[in-house]
N, C-alpha and C positions, 0 to 999 in steps of 0.2 A: 531483538525486536525480527529478524530476520523466517528465526524459529517461529516465534508468534504468528507470522503471516503470513507464512506457508500453511500453517495448522489453518487458522481461518479457512483461508482457500479451499485447502481438500473438503471443508464441513461449513456449509454458507452460514450456518447456526452458529459458531462461536464470532462472528462479528459483530450480533451482538451487545461479546462482555468489552468489545476492545475500540480505548478509547487514544487519542495522539497524551493524552494526561501519561497512561499504563504503560506509553511505549517508547515516549523519553525518557524516563529511569533507566536504560538497554540504550541511548545512543550518543555516542557524540558527541559534543557541544556541537564539536565544526560542519555536524550532518543536521541538522534540529530543523531548521527550511524542511525537512521532505514531508517534514509531519502535519503541515496544513494540506501537499496536495494529499496527503495520508487520511484524515479529515475528508475533502474533495470526493477519497471511491466512498468514505461510509458514505456520508452522504446521501448517494448515489443507487444503492441500494432497492428502492424501487422505481430504477427505470430500468436496473439491468436481469430486474422481474419482464419486462416488459419488451424493453429489445435485447433479440440476441447477440445483434453481428457488434451494441454497444457494451455490454456484455464481454461480452468474446474480448475487442480492442481491453479491456479496462483488468479482466484479468489476465489477460497477456503481459499488459504493463506493470502488475502487480509481481509477477513471476520472474519479469525481466529486471525490477529493483527488488524481487529477496538473492539474487545474485548476486546484484553488488552491490546487495550490506554485508553478505561472504564474500567478497574478495578482497572488503576494503576499501570503495568506492569514493573516492575526491565527491566534495559537495555538489562542486559543476555539473557531478554527471548525475548522482542521485538526484539533482531540483530539472533532470527532464521528464524525471515523471510526473507528468503533470492527471492523469487519465482522466485527459479531453480526446475529441474521437480527432 
């Protein structure tokens, strides 16, 4: 999941092919609650285009989520990435 999110973050056109369903297959069952927050990020593409500060905040959180996934963070830590201000 971290690899897929990182590629999409580097190239915003990749977000259109990502859904929580195709991410769930690569995510440990205990961490799947984080997918609702990733869905929030995915649905905010239009807002990120209009609001540079919001885009920066969300992309920073996405980079932090990717790092947390790579180090095998616990569910509680993963759930803190809400992609909200």
